[in-house]
C-alpha positions as MATLAB code, in Angstrom:
seq = 'MYNLFKITVNAFKESVREPVFFLMLLCALALIGHYPSAALFVFSEQLKLVVDSSMATCLIFGLIVAVLCAGHTVAREMRNGTVLLLLSKPVSRWTFILGKVIGIGVAVTIFAGLCNLASVASIYVATDQFRMDMGVYYGYMGILIGGCVCGMIANIWKSSSFSEISTYALTLLIPLYAIYCIMFKPAPTIKLDDLACALILLNFAVLAMSTLAVVFATRLDIVPNLCVCTFIFFLGLVSSYLFQRHTDSELLNTVFAFCYAVIPNWQYFWLADAVAVNRPIPVEYVIDCAIYLALYVVICSMWAIAIFQNKEIAGDLRV';
ca = [
     155.012  -32.389   30.071;
     153.904  -31.250   33.555;
     152.835  -27.996   32.502;
     150.831  -29.532   29.585;
     149.082  -31.877   32.057;
     148.177  -28.909   34.278;
     146.593  -27.038   31.410;
     144.974  -29.791   30.223;
     143.549  -30.443   33.663;
     142.574  -26.711   34.397;
     140.867  -26.496   30.750;
     138.982  -29.593   31.495;
     137.768  -28.041   35.136;
     136.883  -24.770   33.287;
     134.673  -26.583   30.733;
     132.697  -28.529   33.094;
     132.321  -25.751   35.783;
     130.548  -23.301   33.380;
     126.939  -23.588   33.981;
     125.927  -23.444   30.518;
     127.855  -26.894   29.974;
     125.596  -28.327   32.377;
     122.663  -26.662   31.425;
     123.157  -28.085   28.042;
     123.643  -31.421   29.156;
     120.772  -31.444   31.162;
     118.601  -30.306   28.545;
     120.109  -32.804   26.086;
     119.647  -35.903   28.657;
     115.997  -34.639   29.437;
     115.262  -34.450   25.658;
     116.626  -38.021   24.884;
     114.616  -39.287   27.905;
     111.522  -37.847   26.595;
     111.713  -38.937   22.965;
     110.080  -42.359   23.412;
     106.692  -40.692   24.637;
     106.936  -38.223   21.485;
     107.394  -41.501   19.240;
     104.390  -43.317   20.414;
     101.867  -44.308   17.821;
     104.234  -44.172   14.846;
     103.536  -47.639   13.954;
     106.907  -49.960   14.221;
     108.936  -46.978   13.494;
     109.566  -45.936   17.499;
     112.817  -47.288   17.816;
     114.265  -45.537   14.716;
     112.678  -42.307   15.616;
     114.151  -42.544   19.144;
     117.642  -43.520   17.731;
     117.598  -40.644   15.036;
     116.497  -38.215   17.582;
     118.794  -39.074   20.057;
     121.741  -38.923   17.935;
     120.826  -35.806   16.429;
     120.536  -34.252   19.921;
     124.153  -35.421   20.810;
     125.310  -34.091   17.645;
     123.857  -30.489   17.598;
     124.220  -30.095   21.436;
     127.702  -31.433   21.187;
     128.690  -28.725   18.541;
     127.355  -25.949   20.614;
     129.018  -27.219   23.872;
     132.221  -27.494   22.046;
     132.128  -23.896   20.975;
     130.981  -22.460   24.303;
     133.964  -24.589   25.919;
     136.455  -23.180   23.488;
     135.146  -19.651   23.766;
     135.192  -19.750   27.576;
     138.559  -21.241   28.140;
     140.535  -19.832   25.065;
     138.746  -16.579   23.805;
     137.812  -15.075   27.123;
     141.370  -15.830   28.680;
     142.752  -13.867   25.682;
     140.326  -11.290   26.188;
     140.952  -10.642   29.872;
     144.877  -11.104   29.662;
     144.754  -14.336   31.609;
     146.932  -15.808   28.825;
     149.655  -13.058   28.888;
     150.134  -13.881   32.680;
     150.165  -17.583   31.927;
     152.811  -17.279   29.202;
     155.020  -15.017   31.046;
     155.909  -18.143   33.044;
     157.964  -21.139   31.504;
     154.990  -22.268   29.353;
     155.095  -22.414   25.651;
     152.759  -21.369   23.293;
     152.155  -24.791   21.828;
     151.862  -26.319   25.183;
     149.053  -23.858   26.060;
     146.977  -24.573   22.871;
     147.630  -28.354   23.045;
     146.364  -28.350   26.509;
     143.383  -26.513   25.528;
     142.753  -28.864   22.816;
     143.091  -31.985   25.022;
     141.068  -30.543   28.030;
     138.182  -29.524   26.028;
     138.239  -32.786   23.939;
     137.864  -34.588   27.119;
     135.026  -32.541   28.331;
     132.995  -32.649   25.142;
     133.832  -36.671   24.985;
     132.103  -36.795   28.371;
     129.437  -34.860   27.043;
     128.723  -37.043   23.939;
     129.273  -40.026   26.226;
     126.606  -39.333   28.711;
     124.226  -38.485   25.581;
     124.958  -41.805   24.243;
     124.469  -43.951   27.174;
     121.030  -41.844   27.750;
     120.145  -43.047   24.156;
     120.532  -46.578   25.138;
     118.530  -46.078   28.568;
     115.934  -44.325   26.125;
     115.940  -47.332   23.746;
     114.768  -49.601   26.678;
     112.011  -47.219   27.471;
     110.539  -47.558   23.985;
     109.346  -51.212   24.534;
     106.846  -50.783   21.474;
     104.909  -48.326   19.368;
     101.789  -48.092   21.764;
     103.655  -48.317   25.266;
     106.591  -47.159   27.204;
     108.531  -49.012   30.044;
     107.655  -46.462   32.698;
     109.700  -47.952   35.428;
     112.907  -47.378   33.371;
     111.561  -43.929   32.287;
     111.052  -42.884   36.113;
     114.137  -44.419   37.132;
     116.172  -42.383   34.280;
     114.426  -39.159   35.417;
     115.279  -39.763   38.950;
     118.647  -40.149   38.073;
     118.802  -36.542   36.298;
     117.288  -35.047   39.418;
     119.575  -37.089   41.675;
     122.617  -35.675   39.836;
     121.342  -32.237   40.360;
     120.660  -33.015   44.144;
     124.359  -33.980   44.445;
     125.456  -30.766   43.020;
     123.164  -28.992   45.012;
     124.272  -30.496   48.335;
     127.885  -30.130   47.386;
     127.390  -26.512   46.877;
     125.723  -25.699   50.014;
     127.921  -27.747   52.113;
     131.282  -27.253   50.603;
     130.874  -24.447   48.110;
     131.732  -26.558   45.373;
     130.710  -25.983   41.715;
     127.130  -27.220   41.230;
     127.817  -27.658   37.645;
     130.937  -29.675   38.055;
     129.643  -31.994   40.626;
     126.496  -32.591   38.927;
     128.349  -33.528   35.892;
     130.610  -35.926   37.682;
     127.577  -37.498   39.229;
     125.855  -37.988   36.187;
     128.854  -39.496   34.678;
     128.816  -42.059   37.502;
     124.940  -42.694   37.419;
     124.214  -42.600   33.823;
     126.590  -45.644   32.882;
     125.479  -47.722   35.790;
     121.894  -47.232   34.773;
     122.701  -48.169   31.258;
     124.568  -51.342   32.212;
     121.591  -52.252   34.522;
     118.969  -51.606   31.349;
     121.350  -54.033   29.261;
     121.650  -56.662   31.878;
     118.100  -56.916   33.491;
     115.531  -55.448   30.833;
     114.409  -57.167   27.740;
     116.671  -56.898   24.672;
     115.420  -54.270   22.118;
     115.274  -55.382   18.497;
     118.189  -53.018   17.757;
     121.392  -54.881   17.763;
     123.453  -53.182   20.434;
     126.572  -53.829   18.906;
     125.923  -51.890   15.987;
     124.252  -49.072   18.123;
     127.537  -49.025   20.117;
     129.599  -48.446   16.943;
     127.159  -45.756   15.590;
     127.366  -43.962   18.867;
     131.444  -44.228   19.023;
     131.276  -42.627   15.670;
     129.115  -39.924   16.731;
     131.674  -39.293   19.662;
     134.343  -39.020   16.775;
     132.291  -36.322   14.910;
     131.892  -34.339   18.118;
     135.486  -34.440   18.906;
     136.576  -33.450   15.563;
     134.232  -30.138   15.951;
     135.656  -29.318   19.482;
     139.129  -29.213   17.961;
     137.994  -27.053   15.328;
     136.333  -24.686   17.676;
     139.619  -24.234   19.352;
     141.296  -23.562   16.236;
     138.993  -20.666   15.541;
     138.899  -19.434   19.445;
     142.292  -18.300   18.960;
     141.096  -15.500   16.406;
     137.570  -15.169   16.917;
     134.967  -14.615   20.039;
     132.097  -17.097   20.957;
     129.326  -15.903   18.390;
     131.602  -15.486   15.333;
     133.160  -18.906   16.233;
     129.742  -20.474   16.637;
     128.771  -18.990   13.304;
     131.806  -20.249   11.636;
     131.523  -23.787   13.156;
     127.817  -24.031   12.100;
     128.625  -23.229    8.687;
     131.331  -25.901    8.352;
     128.989  -28.589   10.225;
     126.306  -27.895    7.590;
     128.537  -27.566    4.868;
     130.047  -31.131    5.806;
     126.623  -32.579    6.106;
     126.587  -31.998    2.077;
     129.963  -32.422    1.253;
     129.591  -35.460   -0.932;
     127.003  -33.811   -2.831;
     128.605  -30.301   -3.365;
     132.337  -31.551   -3.680;
     132.261  -35.038   -4.914;
     131.263  -33.983   -8.693;
     133.355  -34.035  -11.932;
     133.138  -30.960  -14.276;
     134.890  -29.983  -17.737;
     136.974  -27.449  -15.740;
     140.401  -28.999  -14.319;
     140.706  -25.811  -11.933;
     137.267  -26.451  -10.764;
     137.757  -30.107   -9.894;
     140.880  -29.310   -8.045;
     138.926  -26.809   -5.964;
     136.234  -29.364   -5.257;
     138.857  -31.992   -4.495;
     140.759  -29.485   -1.924;
     137.365  -28.536   -0.336;
     136.451  -32.257   -0.020;
     139.593  -32.996    1.698;
     139.676  -30.328    4.114;
     136.230  -29.889    5.264;
     135.197  -33.114    7.319;
     132.455  -35.113    5.885;
     130.215  -35.808    8.712;
     128.317  -38.372    7.058;
     130.920  -40.808    7.755;
     130.152  -40.469   11.320;
     126.363  -40.656   11.125;
     125.128  -44.177   10.639;
     121.651  -44.181   12.292;
     119.976  -45.283    9.264;
     122.100  -48.165    9.438;
     121.018  -48.940   12.958;
     117.318  -48.582   12.197;
     117.648  -51.327    9.542;
     119.896  -53.574   11.414;
     122.610  -53.266    8.967;
     125.806  -54.280   10.603;
     128.713  -51.842   11.164;
     131.939  -53.234   10.340;
     134.749  -52.773   13.162;
     137.004  -52.128   10.335;
     135.015  -48.872    9.506;
     135.266  -47.661   12.987;
     138.822  -48.095   12.944;
     139.188  -46.270    9.623;
     137.066  -43.330   11.131;
     139.533  -43.364   14.215;
     142.509  -43.074   11.898;
     140.592  -40.396   10.042;
     139.873  -38.499   13.247;
     143.289  -38.675   14.609;
     144.778  -37.197   11.475;
     142.237  -34.370   11.395;
     142.834  -33.598   15.395;
     146.583  -33.516   14.730;
     146.437  -31.297   11.600;
     143.922  -28.855   13.397;
     145.836  -28.964   16.648;
     149.381  -27.727   14.304;
     147.103  -25.149   12.544;
     145.922  -23.723   15.976;
     149.606  -23.642   17.160;
     150.929  -22.180   13.934;
     148.032  -19.257   14.164;
     148.765  -18.738   17.981;
     152.520  -18.393   17.457;
     152.244  -15.106   15.666;
     149.154  -13.761   17.780;
     149.822  -10.730   19.664;
     148.606  -11.007   23.162;
     147.498   -7.813   24.907;
     149.978   -5.730   22.832;
     153.012   -7.521   23.902;
     154.902   -9.093   21.077;
     157.977  -10.237   23.210;
     155.868  -13.262   24.359;
];
């Protein structure tokens, strides 16, 4: 368990220390903060546009970050021989893979969580279709700048990782700012309880994709991994349309049923439309999706371990 914990912590730190991780995070947060200004004069559809755009940004950027983290912490270590050195110690292969899955999952969850909390702040910026709450907007942008300043000071003063410290700073500041908006600003027309459920489900989708990215990272480099994960992502978006159909061929129906079971249906996790029309999201549905996510992560982790068990590393089959 100690080895698993150390590998998990190392995978998490490697993920947040990558400059591309913070770059993607900063771009996503900046986009979410600017969506209210892009949604002005849309005539009572401003909040819907802000919610849809913010959730879509979180989902797409989360997919890219998951693949990049998996590529940097798994594929790169296999390519430069670091895995061979690690497995020469009393560390089993399943411990290595499981630690990577958990560590990358935590990093991606923090990424998606910050985007979700930024979405909450962005909703408070979008007061109505003709104006914005500029105080909330400037405060939010000041927090983004403040996080970068914290990383810069730590990098200059203690030679710490700019990306890591800036990420930690935003992880502290953005939740506090979201709480401030909820407590002291006028409540939006969207129900925050339903919005919270929708954002939690979105986190589930990003976490599932990060686990899938680790599976493919055991065999593929970053670019092929991104291509495969993107294909699965778009295939999962239309999974119900493609595979929930009945034909006259029993064999074809069996193939469709298998594909529908194997490919994650991302529509289960996308409830932005329900939030926009104030349709309640039952807690039982969130629990069912959490069970679905847990089963999917466990199966993908077992798949990754099985693939990695027989993989030749640096030409040494004795590991």
